[in-house]
C-alpha positions as a Markdown table, in Angstrom:
| # | Residue | x | y | z |
|---|---|---|---|---|
| 1 | Met | 115.6 | -20.2 | -52.3 |
| 2 | Lys | 116.9 | -23.1 | -50.2 |
| 3 | Lys | 114.0 | -23.1 | -47.8 |
| 4 | Leu | 111.5 | -23.2 | -50.6 |
| 5 | Ile | 113.3 | -25.8 | -52.6 |
| 6 | Val | 113.8 | -28.3 | -49.7 |
| 7 | Lys | 110.1 | -29.2 | -49.8 |
| 8 | Ile | 110.2 | -30.1 | -53.5 |
| 9 | Ala | 111.2 | -33.5 | -54.9 |
| 10 | Leu | 114.8 | -33.4 | -56.1 |
| 11 | Ala | 113.9 | -34.7 | -59.4 |
| 12 | Ala | 111.6 | -31.8 | -60.2 |
| 13 | Ser | 112.4 | -28.9 | -62.5 |
| 14 | Leu | 112.2 | -25.2 | -61.6 |
| 15 | Thr | 112.0 | -22.3 | -63.9 |
| 16 | Phe | 114.4 | -19.5 | -63.4 |
| 17 | Ser | 115.0 | -16.3 | -65.4 |
| 18 | Ala | 118.3 | -17.5 | -66.7 |
| 19 | Phe | 118.5 | -15.4 | -70.0 |
| 20 | Gly | 115.1 | -16.5 | -70.7 |
| 21 | Thr | 115.7 | -20.2 | -70.3 |
| 22 | Gln | 114.7 | -22.9 | -67.9 |
| 23 | Ala | 116.9 | -23.9 | -64.9 |
| 24 | Val | 116.6 | -27.5 | -64.2 |
| 25 | Leu | 117.0 | -29.2 | -60.8 |
| 26 | Ala | 118.2 | -32.4 | -62.5 |
| 27 | Lys | 119.6 | -35.2 | -60.4 |
| 28 | Pro | 123.1 | -36.1 | -61.6 |
| 29 | Ala | 122.7 | -39.2 | -63.8 |
| 30 | Asn | 126.2 | -40.7 | -63.8 |
| 31 | Thr | 127.9 | -39.1 | -60.8 |
| 32 | Thr | 130.0 | -41.5 | -58.6 |
| 33 | Gln | 128.4 | -42.0 | -55.1 |
| 34 | Ser | 129.7 | -39.0 | -53.1 |
| 35 | Gln | 130.9 | -39.3 | -49.5 |
| 36 | Pro | 128.9 | -37.5 | -46.9 |
| 37 | Tyr | 129.8 | -33.9 | -46.1 |
| 38 | Lys | 132.8 | -33.6 | -43.7 |
| 39 | Val | 134.5 | -36.8 | -44.9 |
| 40 | Phe | 136.5 | -34.8 | -47.5 |
| 41 | Asp | 134.6 | -31.5 | -48.1 |
| 42 | His | 135.8 | -30.1 | -44.8 |
| 43 | Lys | 139.4 | -30.1 | -46.3 |
| 44 | Ile | 138.2 | -27.4 | -48.6 |
| 45 | Val | 135.4 | -25.6 | -46.7 |
| 46 | Asn | 137.4 | -25.2 | -43.5 |
| 47 | Gln | 140.2 | -23.4 | -45.5 |
| 48 | Ile | 138.1 | -20.9 | -47.4 |
| 49 | Asn | 138.6 | -17.4 | -46.0 |
| 50 | Val | 135.8 | -15.3 | -47.4 |
| 51 | Asp | 137.6 | -12.1 | -46.2 |
| 52 | Asn | 140.3 | -12.9 | -48.6 |
| 53 | Ile | 137.9 | -12.9 | -51.4 |
| 54 | Tyr | 136.2 | -9.8 | -50.3 |
| 55 | Asn | 139.4 | -7.9 | -49.8 |
| 56 | Asn | 140.7 | -8.8 | -53.2 |
| 57 | Ile | 137.5 | -7.6 | -54.8 |
| 58 | Asp | 137.9 | -4.3 | -53.0 |
| 59 | Tyr | 141.4 | -4.0 | -54.3 |
| 60 | Leu | 140.5 | -4.8 | -57.9 |
| 61 | Ala | 137.4 | -2.7 | -58.0 |
| 62 | Lys | 139.0 | 0.6 | -57.2 |
| 63 | Val | 138.9 | 1.6 | -60.9 |
| 64 | Pro | 137.5 | 0.2 | -64.1 |
| 65 | Arg | 139.7 | -2.5 | -65.7 |
| 66 | Val | 139.0 | -2.0 | -69.4 |
| 67 | Ala | 140.8 | -4.4 | -71.7 |
| 68 | Gly | 144.1 | -3.1 | -73.1 |
| 69 | Thr | 144.4 | -0.2 | -70.5 |
| 70 | Pro | 147.0 | 0.4 | -67.8 |
| 71 | Ala | 144.3 | -0.4 | -65.2 |
| 72 | Glu | 143.8 | -3.8 | -66.7 |
| 73 | Tyr | 147.5 | -4.5 | -66.8 |
| 74 | Asn | 147.8 | -3.5 | -63.1 |
| 75 | Ala | 145.2 | -6.0 | -62.3 |
| 76 | Val | 147.1 | -8.7 | -64.2 |
| 77 | Gln | 150.2 | -7.9 | -62.2 |
| 78 | Phe | 148.3 | -8.0 | -58.9 |
| 79 | Ile | 146.8 | -11.4 | -59.9 |
| 80 | Lys | 150.2 | -12.8 | -60.9 |
| 81 | Asn | 151.7 | -11.7 | -57.6 |
| 82 | Glu | 148.9 | -13.2 | -55.6 |
| 83 | Phe | 149.3 | -16.6 | -57.4 |
| 84 | Lys | 153.1 | -16.4 | -56.7 |
| 85 | Ser | 152.5 | -15.7 | -53.0 |
| 86 | Tyr | 150.7 | -19.0 | -52.9 |
| 87 | Gly | 153.7 | -20.8 | -54.3 |
| 88 | Tyr | 152.6 | -21.1 | -58.0 |
| 89 | Asp | 154.7 | -20.6 | -61.1 |
| 90 | Val | 152.7 | -18.2 | -63.2 |
| 91 | Lys | 152.5 | -17.9 | -66.9 |
| 92 | Ile | 151.2 | -14.6 | -68.6 |
| 93 | Gln | 149.7 | -15.2 | -72.0 |
| 94 | Glu | 149.7 | -12.1 | -74.1 |
| 95 | Phe | 147.3 | -11.5 | -77.0 |
| 96 | Thr | 146.4 | -8.6 | -79.2 |
| 97 | Phe | 143.0 | -7.3 | -80.3 |
| 98 | Thr | 141.4 | -4.4 | -82.1 |
| 99 | Gly | 140.6 | -1.8 | -79.4 |
| 100 | Tyr | 138.4 | 1.3 | -79.7 |
| 101 | Thr | 138.4 | 4.7 | -77.9 |
| 102 | Pro | 135.0 | 6.4 | -78.3 |
| 103 | Pro | 134.8 | 10.0 | -79.5 |
| 104 | Ser | 135.5 | 12.9 | -77.1 |
| 105 | Asn | 133.4 | 15.3 | -79.0 |
| 106 | Met | 130.5 | 15.2 | -81.6 |
| 107 | Ala | 128.7 | 17.9 | -83.4 |
| 108 | Leu | 126.0 | 18.0 | -86.1 |
| 109 | Ser | 124.7 | 21.3 | -87.6 |
| 110 | Val | 122.0 | 21.4 | -90.3 |
| 111 | Glu | 121.3 | 24.3 | -92.5 |
| 112 | Gly | 118.0 | 26.0 | -91.6 |
| 113 | Phe | 117.2 | 23.4 | -88.9 |
| 114 | Thr | 116.4 | 25.2 | -85.6 |
| 115 | Glu | 115.7 | 22.3 | -83.3 |
| 116 | Thr | 118.4 | 20.9 | -81.0 |
| 117 | Leu | 120.2 | 17.8 | -82.1 |
| 118 | Ser | 122.2 | 15.7 | -79.7 |
| 119 | Pro | 124.0 | 13.0 | -81.7 |
| 120 | Ser | 125.5 | 9.9 | -80.0 |
| 121 | Ala | 128.3 | 7.7 | -81.2 |
| 122 | Phe | 128.5 | 4.2 | -82.5 |
| 123 | Thr | 131.2 | 2.0 | -81.3 |
| 124 | Tyr | 133.9 | 1.8 | -84.0 |
| 125 | Thr | 132.8 | 5.0 | -85.9 |
| 126 | Pro | 136.0 | 6.8 | -87.1 |
| 127 | Ser | 136.7 | 10.4 | -86.5 |
| 128 | Gly | 136.0 | 12.9 | -89.3 |
| 129 | Asp | 134.9 | 16.4 | -90.1 |
| 130 | Val | 132.7 | 16.3 | -93.2 |
| 131 | Thr | 130.2 | 18.6 | -95.0 |
| 132 | Gly | 127.6 | 17.7 | -97.5 |
| 133 | Asn | 123.9 | 17.7 | -98.5 |
| 134 | Ile | 121.7 | 15.4 | -96.4 |
| 135 | Val | 120.1 | 12.7 | -98.5 |
| 136 | Leu | 117.2 | 10.4 | -97.3 |
| 137 | Ala | 118.5 | 6.8 | -97.6 |
| 138 | Gly | 115.6 | 4.7 | -96.3 |
| 139 | Leu | 116.9 | 1.8 | -94.2 |
| 140 | Gly | 120.3 | 1.9 | -95.9 |
| 141 | Lys | 119.8 | -1.5 | -97.7 |
| 142 | Lys | 121.8 | -2.0 | -100.9 |
| 143 | Glu | 118.7 | -2.3 | -103.1 |
| 144 | Glu | 117.5 | 1.1 | -101.7 |
| 145 | Leu | 120.7 | 2.7 | -102.5 |
| 146 | Asn | 121.2 | 1.4 | -106.1 |
| 147 | Asn | 119.4 | 4.5 | -107.6 |
| 148 | Thr | 120.5 | 7.0 | -104.9 |
| 149 | Asp | 123.4 | 9.4 | -105.6 |
| 150 | Leu | 125.3 | 9.6 | -102.2 |
| 151 | Thr | 128.6 | 10.9 | -103.7 |
| 152 | Gly | 129.9 | 13.6 | -101.3 |
| 153 | Lys | 126.6 | 13.4 | -99.3 |
| 154 | Ile | 125.5 | 12.6 | -95.7 |
| 155 | Ala | 123.0 | 9.8 | -95.6 |
| 156 | Leu | 120.1 | 9.9 | -93.3 |
| 157 | Ile | 119.1 | 6.3 | -92.5 |
| 158 | Lys | 116.3 | 4.9 | -90.3 |
| 159 | Arg | 117.1 | 2.0 | -87.9 |
| 160 | Gly | 115.9 | -1.5 | -88.7 |
| 161 | Glu | 116.1 | -4.7 | -90.6 |
| 162 | Ile | 120.0 | -4.8 | -91.0 |
| 163 | Pro | 122.8 | -4.1 | -88.6 |
| 164 | Phe | 124.1 | -0.6 | -88.1 |
| 165 | Gly | 127.5 | -1.5 | -89.5 |
| 166 | Glu | 125.9 | -2.8 | -92.7 |
| 167 | Lys | 124.0 | 0.4 | -93.2 |
| 168 | Val | 127.3 | 2.5 | -92.8 |
| 169 | Leu | 129.1 | 0.2 | -95.2 |
| 170 | Asn | 126.4 | 0.4 | -97.8 |
| 171 | Ala | 126.2 | 4.2 | -97.7 |
| 172 | Ala | 130.0 | 4.5 | -97.8 |
| 173 | Ala | 130.1 | 2.2 | -100.8 |
| 174 | Ala | 127.6 | 4.5 | -102.5 |
| 175 | Gly | 129.8 | 7.5 | -102.0 |
| 176 | Ala | 128.5 | 8.9 | -98.7 |
| 177 | Val | 131.0 | 10.9 | -96.6 |
| 178 | Gly | 128.9 | 10.6 | -93.4 |
| 179 | Val | 126.0 | 8.8 | -91.9 |
| 180 | Ile | 123.2 | 9.7 | -89.5 |
| 181 | Ile | 121.0 | 6.8 | -88.2 |
| 182 | Tyr | 117.9 | 7.6 | -86.3 |
| 183 | Asn | 115.9 | 5.3 | -84.0 |
| 184 | Asn | 112.8 | 3.5 | -84.9 |
| 185 | Thr | 111.5 | 3.5 | -81.4 |
| 186 | Asp | 111.6 | 6.0 | -78.5 |
| 187 | Gly | 114.8 | 6.5 | -76.6 |
| 188 | Ala | 118.4 | 6.9 | -77.4 |
| 189 | Val | 120.4 | 4.5 | -79.6 |
| 190 | Asn | 123.3 | 2.8 | -77.8 |
| 191 | Gly | 124.8 | 0.9 | -80.7 |
| 192 | Thr | 127.9 | -0.6 | -82.2 |
| 193 | Leu | 129.0 | -1.0 | -85.8 |
| 194 | Gly | 130.0 | -4.5 | -84.8 |
| 195 | Glu | 133.8 | -4.4 | -85.6 |
| 196 | Ala | 136.4 | -2.1 | -86.8 |
| 197 | Ser | 136.6 | -1.4 | -90.7 |
| 198 | Asp | 138.6 | 0.9 | -92.8 |
| 199 | Gln | 135.6 | 1.3 | -95.0 |
| 200 | Tyr | 133.5 | 3.2 | -92.4 |
| 201 | Val | 132.7 | 6.9 | -92.6 |
| 202 | Pro | 131.9 | 9.0 | -89.6 |
| 203 | Ala | 128.5 | 7.9 | -88.2 |
| 204 | Val | 126.3 | 9.2 | -85.4 |
| 205 | Ala | 122.9 | 8.3 | -84.0 |
| 206 | Leu | 119.8 | 10.4 | -83.3 |
| 207 | Thr | 116.6 | 9.7 | -81.4 |
| 208 | Lys | 113.4 | 8.9 | -83.3 |
| 209 | Ala | 112.0 | 12.3 | -82.7 |
| 210 | Glu | 115.2 | 14.0 | -83.8 |
| 211 | Gly | 115.5 | 11.9 | -86.9 |
| 212 | Glu | 111.9 | 12.2 | -88.0 |
| 213 | Ala | 112.0 | 16.0 | -87.6 |
| 214 | Leu | 115.3 | 16.2 | -89.6 |
| 215 | Ala | 113.8 | 13.9 | -92.3 |
| 216 | Ala | 110.8 | 16.1 | -92.7 |
| 217 | His | 113.1 | 19.2 | -92.9 |
| 218 | Val | 115.1 | 17.7 | -95.8 |
| 219 | Gln | 112.1 | 16.0 | -97.5 |
| 220 | Asn | 111.7 | 18.5 | -100.3 |
| 221 | Asn | 114.7 | 20.7 | -99.8 |
| 222 | Thr | 118.4 | 20.6 | -100.6 |
| 223 | Val | 119.9 | 20.9 | -97.1 |
| 224 | Ser | 123.6 | 21.1 | -96.2 |
| 225 | Ala | 125.0 | 19.7 | -93.0 |
| 226 | Ser | 128.3 | 19.5 | -91.1 |
| 227 | Leu | 129.1 | 16.4 | -89.2 |
| 228 | Lys | 132.1 | 16.3 | -86.8 |
| 229 | Val | 133.4 | 13.3 | -84.8 |
| 230 | Glu | 136.6 | 13.9 | -82.7 |
| 231 | Gly | 138.8 | 11.7 | -80.6 |
| 232 | Ala | 137.6 | 8.3 | -81.9 |
| 233 | Val | 140.5 | 5.9 | -82.2 |
| 234 | Thr | 140.7 | 2.3 | -83.5 |
| 235 | Glu | 144.0 | 0.6 | -82.8 |
| 236 | Glu | 145.7 | -2.7 | -81.9 |
| 237 | Arg | 145.9 | -3.3 | -78.2 |
| 238 | Thr | 147.3 | -5.9 | -75.9 |
| 239 | Ser | 145.6 | -7.9 | -73.1 |
| 240 | His | 146.7 | -10.9 | -71.1 |
| 241 | Asn | 145.6 | -14.2 | -69.5 |
| 242 | Val | 147.1 | -15.2 | -66.2 |
| 243 | Ile | 147.6 | -18.9 | -65.7 |
| 244 | Ala | 148.7 | -20.7 | -62.4 |
| 245 | Thr | 149.0 | -24.5 | -62.6 |
| 246 | Lys | 148.8 | -27.1 | -59.8 |
| 247 | Lys | 150.4 | -30.3 | -60.8 |
| 248 | Pro | 149.3 | -33.6 | -59.4 |
| 249 | Thr | 150.7 | -34.2 | -55.9 |
| 250 | Asn | 152.2 | -37.6 | -56.4 |
| 251 | Lys | 153.9 | -38.1 | -59.7 |
| 252 | Asn | 153.5 | -41.9 | -59.4 |
| 253 | Lys | 149.8 | -41.7 | -59.0 |
| 254 | Val | 148.4 | -39.4 | -61.6 |
| 255 | Asn | 145.9 | -39.3 | -64.4 |
| 256 | Asn | 146.1 | -37.3 | -67.6 |
| 257 | Asn | 143.2 | -35.0 | -66.7 |
| 258 | Val | 143.1 | -31.2 | -66.3 |
| 259 | Ile | 140.4 | -29.1 | -64.6 |
| 260 | Val | 140.3 | -25.3 | -65.3 |
| 261 | Ile | 138.8 | -22.9 | -62.9 |
| 262 | Gly | 138.5 | -19.5 | -64.5 |
| 263 | Ser | 137.1 | -15.9 | -64.5 |
| 264 | His | 137.7 | -12.7 | -66.3 |
| 265 | His | 139.5 | -9.8 | -64.8 |
| 266 | Asp | 138.5 | -7.0 | -67.1 |
| 267 | Ser | 135.4 | -4.7 | -66.7 |
| 268 | Val | 133.5 | -2.3 | -69.0 |
| 269 | Glu | 134.1 | 1.4 | -69.4 |
| 270 | Leu | 133.2 | 3.4 | -66.3 |
| 271 | Ala | 132.3 | 0.4 | -64.2 |
| 272 | Pro | 134.5 | -0.7 | -61.3 |
| 273 | Gly | 133.2 | -4.2 | -61.9 |
| 274 | Ala | 133.1 | -5.4 | -58.2 |
| 275 | Asn | 130.7 | -8.2 | -59.1 |
| 276 | Asp | 131.5 | -8.3 | -62.8 |
| 277 | Asp | 134.0 | -9.8 | -62.4 |
| 278 | Ala | 136.3 | -8.9 | -59.6 |
| 279 | Ser | 134.2 | -11.4 | -57.6 |
| 280 | Gly | 135.0 | -14.3 | -59.9 |
| 281 | Thr | 138.7 | -13.3 | -60.1 |
| 282 | Ala | 139.0 | -13.0 | -56.3 |
| 283 | Met | 137.3 | -16.3 | -55.9 |
| 284 | Thr | 139.6 | -18.0 | -58.4 |
| 285 | Leu | 142.6 | -16.6 | -56.4 |
| 286 | Glu | 141.2 | -18.0 | -53.1 |
| 287 | Leu | 140.4 | -21.4 | -54.6 |
| 288 | Ala | 144.0 | -21.5 | -55.9 |
| 289 | Arg | 145.3 | -20.8 | -52.4 |
| 290 | Val | 143.0 | -23.4 | -50.8 |
| 291 | Leu | 143.7 | -26.2 | -53.3 |
| 292 | Lys | 147.4 | -25.5 | -53.5 |
| 293 | Asn | 148.4 | -28.1 | -50.8 |
| 294 | Val | 145.6 | -30.7 | -50.8 |
| 295 | Pro | 146.6 | -34.0 | -52.4 |
| 296 | Thr | 145.3 | -34.5 | -56.0 |
| 297 | Asp | 145.9 | -36.8 | -58.9 |
| 298 | Thr | 144.6 | -34.2 | -61.4 |
| 299 | Glu | 146.2 | -31.1 | -62.8 |
| 300 | Ile | 144.2 | -27.9 | -61.9 |
| 301 | Arg | 144.7 | -24.7 | -63.8 |
| 302 | Phe | 143.6 | -21.4 | -62.4 |
| 303 | Ile | 143.2 | -18.8 | -65.2 |
| 304 | Thr | 141.9 | -15.2 | -65.2 |
| 305 | Phe | 141.0 | -14.0 | -68.7 |
| 306 | Gly | 141.4 | -10.6 | -70.3 |
| 307 | Ala | 139.0 | -8.9 | -72.8 |
| 308 | Glu | 136.0 | -10.9 | -71.9 |
| 309 | Glu | 133.8 | -7.9 | -72.1 |
| 310 | Leu | 134.9 | -7.3 | -75.8 |
| 311 | Gly | 133.7 | -10.7 | -76.9 |
| 312 | Leu | 135.4 | -13.5 | -74.8 |
| 313 | Leu | 138.7 | -12.7 | -76.5 |
| 314 | Gly | 140.9 | -14.0 | -73.8 |
| 315 | Ser | 139.3 | -17.3 | -73.2 |
| 316 | Glu | 138.9 | -17.8 | -77.0 |
| 317 | His | 142.6 | -17.1 | -77.5 |
| 318 | Tyr | 143.5 | -19.6 | -74.8 |
| 319 | Val | 141.3 | -22.4 | -76.1 |
| 320 | Asp | 142.2 | -21.7 | -79.9 |
| 321 | Asn | 145.9 | -21.9 | -79.1 |
| 322 | Leu | 145.8 | -25.2 | -77.2 |
| 323 | Pro | 147.2 | -28.2 | -79.1 |
| 324 | Glu | 144.7 | -30.9 | -79.7 |
| 325 | Ala | 146.4 | -33.2 | -77.2 |
| 326 | Glu | 146.0 | -30.5 | -74.5 |
| 327 | Leu | 142.4 | -29.8 | -75.3 |
| 328 | Asn | 141.7 | -33.6 | -74.9 |
| 329 | Arg | 143.2 | -33.5 | -71.4 |
| 330 | Ile | 140.8 | -30.8 | -70.1 |
| 331 | Ile | 137.8 | -32.6 | -68.5 |
| 332 | Ala | 136.0 | -29.6 | -67.0 |
| 333 | Asn | 135.8 | -25.8 | -67.0 |
| 334 | Phe | 134.3 | -24.1 | -63.9 |
| 335 | Asn | 133.7 | -20.4 | -65.0 |
| 336 | Leu | 133.0 | -17.9 | -62.2 |
| 337 | Asp | 131.4 | -14.7 | -63.4 |
| 338 | Met | 129.3 | -12.4 | -61.2 |
| 339 | Val | 129.2 | -14.6 | -58.1 |
| 340 | Gly | 128.9 | -12.1 | -55.2 |
| 341 | Ser | 126.1 | -9.5 | -55.7 |
| 342 | Lys | 123.6 | -9.2 | -52.8 |
| 343 | Asp | 121.2 | -7.6 | -55.3 |
| 344 | Ala | 121.1 | -10.5 | -57.8 |
| 345 | Gly | 119.0 | -13.6 | -57.6 |
| 346 | Asp | 119.8 | -17.2 | -56.8 |
| 347 | Leu | 122.9 | -19.3 | -58.0 |
| 348 | Val | 122.4 | -21.2 | -61.3 |
| 349 | Met | 124.8 | -22.8 | -63.7 |
| 350 | Asn | 124.7 | -22.1 | -67.5 |
| 351 | Thr | 125.9 | -24.4 | -70.1 |
| 352 | Val | 126.1 | -23.6 | -73.8 |
| 353 | Asp | 123.5 | -26.2 | -74.7 |
| 354 | Gly | 121.4 | -26.3 | -71.6 |
| 355 | Lys | 122.3 | -29.9 | -71.0 |
| 356 | Pro | 124.1 | -31.4 | -67.9 |
| 357 | Asn | 127.7 | -32.3 | -68.1 |
| 358 | Leu | 130.5 | -33.3 | -65.8 |
| 359 | Val | 130.7 | -29.8 | -64.2 |
| 360 | Thr | 127.0 | -29.6 | -63.5 |
| 361 | Glu | 127.0 | -33.1 | -62.1 |
| 362 | Leu | 129.9 | -32.4 | -59.8 |
| 363 | Ala | 128.5 | -29.2 | -58.6 |
| 364 | Gln | 125.0 | -30.5 | -58.1 |
| 365 | Ala | 126.4 | -33.3 | -56.0 |
| 366 | Ser | 128.5 | -30.8 | -54.1 |
| 367 | Ser | 125.7 | -28.4 | -53.4 |
| 368 | Lys | 123.4 | -31.2 | -52.4 |
| 369 | Arg | 126.0 | -32.4 | -49.9 |
| 370 | Leu | 126.5 | -28.9 | -48.6 |
| 371 | Asn | 123.1 | -27.3 | -48.8 |
| 372 | Gly | 120.6 | -30.2 | -49.1 |
| 373 | Val | 119.6 | -29.3 | -52.7 |
| 374 | Pro | 121.4 | -29.4 | -56.1 |
| 375 | Thr | 122.2 | -26.1 | -57.8 |
| 376 | Pro | 120.0 | -25.8 | -61.0 |
| 377 | Tyr | 121.4 | -25.5 | -64.4 |
| 378 | Ala | 120.1 | -23.7 | -67.6 |
| 379 | Glu | 121.1 | -22.8 | -71.1 |
| 380 | Gly | 123.3 | -19.6 | -71.4 |
| 381 | Gly | 126.3 | -18.2 | -73.0 |
| 382 | Arg | 127.9 | -14.7 | -72.9 |
| 383 | Ser | 130.9 | -15.7 | -70.7 |
| 384 | Asp | 134.2 | -17.6 | -70.8 |
| 385 | His | 132.7 | -21.1 | -70.5 |
| 386 | Val | 131.6 | -20.6 | -74.2 |
| 387 | Pro | 134.9 | -21.3 | -76.0 |
| 388 | Phe | 135.5 | -24.4 | -73.7 |
| 389 | Gly | 132.0 | -25.7 | -74.4 |
| 390 | Glu | 132.3 | -25.2 | -78.1 |
| 391 | Ala | 135.5 | -27.1 | -78.1 |
| 392 | Gly | 133.7 | -30.1 | -76.6 |
| 393 | Ile | 134.9 | -29.6 | -73.1 |
| 394 | Pro | 132.3 | -29.9 | -70.2 |
| 395 | Ala | 131.9 | -26.4 | -69.0 |
| 396 | Ala | 129.5 | -24.3 | -66.9 |
| 397 | Leu | 129.1 | -20.6 | -65.9 |
| 398 | Phe | 128.4 | -20.0 | -62.1 |
| 399 | Ile | 126.2 | -16.8 | -61.8 |
| 400 | His | 123.4 | -15.4 | -59.8 |
| 401 | Glu | 120.2 | -14.7 | -61.8 |
| 402 | Pro | 118.4 | -12.4 | -62.4 |
| 403 | Thr | 121.4 | -10.1 | -62.5 |
| 404 | Glu | 121.7 | -7.1 | -60.2 |
| 405 | Pro | 120.4 | -3.7 | -61.4 |
| 406 | Trp | 124.0 | -2.4 | -61.1 |
| 407 | Tyr | 125.2 | -4.7 | -63.9 |
| 408 | His | 127.7 | -2.8 | -66.2 |
| 409 | Thr | 127.2 | 0.5 | -64.4 |
| 410 | Pro | 129.4 | 2.8 | -62.2 |
| 411 | Glu | 127.4 | 1.4 | -59.2 |
| 412 | Asp | 128.9 | -2.1 | -59.5 |
| 413 | Thr | 131.0 | -1.4 | -56.3 |
| 414 | Ile | 132.2 | -3.3 | -53.2 |
| 415 | Asp | 129.3 | -2.3 | -51.0 |
| 416 | Lys | 127.0 | -4.4 | -53.2 |
| 417 | Ile | 128.9 | -7.6 | -52.5 |
| 418 | Ser | 127.5 | -10.4 | -50.3 |
| 419 | Lys | 130.0 | -12.4 | -48.2 |
| 420 | Glu | 127.4 | -15.0 | -47.8 |
| 421 | Lys | 127.0 | -15.6 | -51.5 |
| 422 | Leu | 130.8 | -15.6 | -51.9 |
| 423 | Gln | 131.1 | -18.2 | -49.3 |
| 424 | Asp | 128.4 | -20.4 | -50.8 |
| 425 | Val | 129.8 | -20.4 | -54.4 |
| 426 | Ala | 133.4 | -21.0 | -53.2 |
| 427 | Glu | 132.3 | -23.9 | -51.1 |
| 428 | Ile | 130.3 | -25.5 | -54.0 |
| 429 | Val | 132.9 | -25.1 | -56.6 |
| 430 | Gly | 135.9 | -25.8 | -54.4 |
| 431 | Thr | 134.4 | -29.1 | -53.1 |
| 432 | Ala | 133.2 | -30.1 | -56.6 |
| 433 | Val | 136.6 | -29.7 | -58.0 |
| 434 | Tyr | 138.2 | -31.6 | -55.1 |
| 435 | Asp | 135.6 | -34.3 | -55.4 |
| 436 | Ser | 136.9 | -35.0 | -59.0 |
| 437 | Ala | 140.6 | -34.3 | -58.4 |
| 438 | Arg | 141.2 | -36.2 | -55.1 |
| 439 | Phe | 143.1 | -39.5 | -55.2 |
| 440 | Asp | 140.2 | -41.7 | -54.2 |
| 441 | Asn | 138.0 | -40.6 | -57.1 |
| 442 | Met | 139.4 | -42.1 | -60.3 |
| 443 | Gly | 136.3 | -41.8 | -62.4 |
| 444 | Pro | 136.4 | -41.8 | -66.2 |
| 445 | Lys | 136.7 | -38.7 | -68.3 |
| 446 | Glu | 133.5 | -37.5 | -69.9 |
| 447 | Lys | 133.3 | -37.9 | -73.6 |
| 448 | Lys | 133.6 | -34.6 | -75.5 |
| 449 | Val | 131.7 | -33.5 | -78.6 |
| 450 | Lys | 133.2 | -30.5 | -80.4 |
| 451 | Lys | 130.6 | -27.9 | -81.3 |
| 452 | Glu | 130.6 | -25.4 | -84.0 |
| 453 | Lys | 131.1 | -21.8 | -82.9 |
| 454 | Asn | 127.9 | -20.0 | -82.2 |
| 455 | Lys | 128.5 | -16.2 | -82.2 |
| 456 | Ala | 125.1 | -15.7 | -80.6 |
| 457 | Leu | 126.6 | -17.0 | -77.4 |
| 458 | Tyr | 129.2 | -14.2 | -77.3 |
| 459 | His | 128.7 | -10.7 | -75.9 |
| 460 | Lys | 129.0 | -8.7 | -79.1 |
| 461 | Lys | 126.2 | -9.2 | -81.6 |
| 462 | Pro | 125.2 | -6.9 | -84.4 |
| 463 | Val | 122.4 | -4.6 | -83.2 |
| 464 | Lys | 119.6 | -3.8 | -85.6 |
């Protein structure tokens, strides 16, 4: 990308596939004139050891780190000990959330139906063993069920128009003891009921072909079925944020500002998460090591968040529990998520509104000094910069786009990691943070505008 962009005027805009948005090569509008590379950048660049980052990724990505599991807690302890080895006092912030274990077994048998059925589970479906007649229940909307007797029955519902969870709740309210939802397009359903509820009944999914064949079978007949879901558990679980703080070097020459460098340490089920997001976690650790002993007038907090994959729970808990005075001190959040895959695209920054802020300005100035071109920015959510951005704090996600084909799969392993990309992002972020935090850069804090929470920016959205 760098060789191509050098020939383009720096004020131009480029289009990138950043969640379907434009990435903009905007020149920082209000950034203080930066010194040339090697005047202060070398204090950071020369200290970055990419092997440290790579080796910590390798350690973290041995097993999946699902939130609330022993594997995630082991990662928390490793991160804490690494921070301590650099000389930091470390705080562990505990929080609880509703966790879910998917079913270990599902079975669906239908009277007189000879075709094979292979039901799949919805996240948050409860366990249960129910028997009842199957009743066609349309799309499962309330108005469709007003005149349908589902008492003691199993509702057969087509996907579409309203979320899966709403369909199940509507059927349960009408008396159904179980729900079958079949797809409205080819392929399997990989769905969630959205959140836990005591009002759910056992619910499974079928393909379009399976559902249509079953619907035809029960169209003019009274047909009994047995539905079994075993091993599904919804329960309160515990995750943690790990926080290491670097205080200003000279107590007599300080400002009141705080910069947060963060990442998430959890991964999804079955995925070792080398890139998502052991890469960001390991980079956060290395930047903490590098910045520990450089002179700064600004407080820097290094945070790894838990339960990001379940809806940004750790970062949301951290931001929501900060006093207003503490929120007002934070001038920037640099969020590192998926920063090392050799199979992903180019580096971009995502902000919640697609507009530049202090983070993008600092990073663009940094990348221009280091690489000759500013890193582009775009609109995007789905990571831990969102709670900061919605609180009015300048925040940006650093990520390579388009994402790698191994995203959220068991193939997200250490052999897919690029040391060159790790080095590049670490240099850009490290020098950008130091540019703001060093003693000879006493620029004003950017004005914050608190935004209303937008759940569309989070991972978990109702699937229709």
